[in-house]
Every structure is written in structure tokens, then in C-alpha cells.
C-alpha positions as CSV (number, residue, x, y, z in Angstrom):
1,M,0.0,0.0,0.0
2,T,1.2,3.5,-0.8
3,G,-0.6,6.0,1.4
4,V,-3.2,8.3,-0.1
5,I,-4.1,9.2,-3.7
6,E,-6.4,12.2,-4.2
7,I,-8.4,12.8,-7.4
8,V,-10.5,15.9,-7.9
9,I,-13.6,15.7,-10.0
10,N,-14.6,19.2,-11.2
11,E,-17.2,18.4,-13.8
12,E,-20.3,16.3,-14.0
13,L,-19.7,12.6,-13.3
14,D,-22.2,11.0,-15.7
15,A,-22.5,8.3,-18.3
16,A,-20.5,10.5,-20.8
17,S,-17.6,11.0,-18.4
18,V,-17.6,7.6,-16.6
19,P,-15.3,5.9,-19.2
20,R,-12.6,8.6,-18.8
21,F,-12.9,8.9,-15.0
22,G,-13.3,5.2,-14.6
23,A,-9.9,4.6,-16.3
24,L,-8.3,7.1,-14.0
25,L,-9.9,5.7,-10.9
26,H,-9.0,2.1,-11.8
27,E,-5.4,3.2,-12.6
28,A,-5.3,4.8,-9.1
29,V,-6.6,1.6,-7.5
30,D,-3.9,-0.4,-9.3
31,L,-1.3,1.7,-7.5
32,G,-2.4,0.1,-4.2
33,P,-3.2,3.2,-2.0
34,D,-4.4,2.7,1.6
35,N,-7.0,5.4,0.8
36,L,-8.3,6.7,-2.5
37,V,-9.9,10.1,-2.0
38,V,-12.3,11.4,-4.6
39,D,-12.9,15.1,-4.0
40,L,-16.4,16.0,-5.2
41,M,-16.5,19.6,-3.9
42,E,-16.7,21.0,-7.5
43,C,-18.7,18.1,-9.0
44,P,-22.2,19.5,-9.7
45,F,-23.9,16.2,-10.6
46,V,-23.6,12.4,-10.5
47,D,-25.9,9.9,-12.2
48,A,-26.5,6.2,-11.9
49,A,-23.5,5.3,-14.1
50,A,-21.3,7.3,-11.8
51,I,-22.7,5.6,-8.7
52,G,-22.0,2.2,-10.3
53,L,-18.5,3.3,-11.0
54,L,-17.9,4.5,-7.4
55,L,-19.4,1.2,-6.0
56,D,-17.1,-0.8,-8.3
57,V,-14.0,1.2,-7.1
58,H,-15.2,0.9,-3.5
59,R,-15.4,-2.9,-3.9
60,R,-11.9,-3.1,-5.5
61,M,-10.4,-0.9,-2.8
62,F,-12.1,-2.9,0.0
63,A,-10.9,-6.2,-1.6
64,A,-7.3,-4.8,-1.6
65,G,-7.6,-3.8,2.1
66,G,-8.0,-0.1,1.3
67,R,-10.7,2.5,1.4
68,L,-12.5,4.8,-1.0
69,T,-13.4,8.2,0.5
70,L,-15.7,10.6,-1.2
71,R,-14.8,14.1,0.1
72,S,-17.0,17.2,0.3
73,P,-19.8,16.4,-2.1
74,G,-22.2,19.3,-2.6
75,P,-25.9,19.2,-1.5
76,R,-27.1,17.9,-4.9
77,V,-24.5,15.1,-5.1
78,T,-25.2,14.2,-1.4
79,R,-28.9,14.0,-2.1
80,T,-28.3,11.8,-5.1
81,L,-26.1,9.4,-3.0
82,R,-28.7,9.3,-0.3
83,L,-31.6,8.7,-2.7
84,A,-29.6,5.8,-4.3
85,R,-29.1,4.5,-0.8
86,V,-25.3,4.3,-1.2
87,N,-24.4,6.9,1.4
88,N,-24.2,4.2,4.0
89,V,-22.0,2.0,1.8
90,L,-19.6,4.5,0.5
91,H,-17.5,6.5,2.9
92,V,-18.5,10.1,2.6
93,Q,-16.6,12.8,4.4
């Protein structure tokens, strides 16, 4: 394990951007961090495809003994995570 990797998402995380961000997040997981922090402070929106990606990254991190942390999601993103009922699965800070 290599400590903490932080990734800032500053645009919508949706079906159109999931392939690009997914590649980035999976590459980060492959580096073996103890904690992968995804900063969502400037992310205005997430959709179901993004939530699926985040759950997949969470499972990979957990299986490797690490943790995915979603940092500072705004009210809209927080509400979407809550409505999708993943706010208790994903570590939101």
C-alpha cells in the first residue's frame, strides 16, 4: 500500500464522463493506495452510471484492504447518493 491518492472531480460525473474517470480511478486503485480520496466539492452532478463506477471502485479498494473516500460532495450530489441508498455503503466525508 502506498498511502493516499487524491483525485479531484470538477465536472459532471455522468455516463458520458464515466469511461474517462473510470480509467483514471482504476489506474489509481492499481497503484495500491491505503486510501483513494475522490474530491467531489466541485462536481455538480452524479448519475446512476457514476454511482455504479464508485461502487465498483469501492469494492476493489475494499478487496485490496484499502478505502475509497468521497470528500466534500455538494448538496445535490449528497442528495443523489442518499436517494440511491449508497451513502451508508460509500465512505462520505
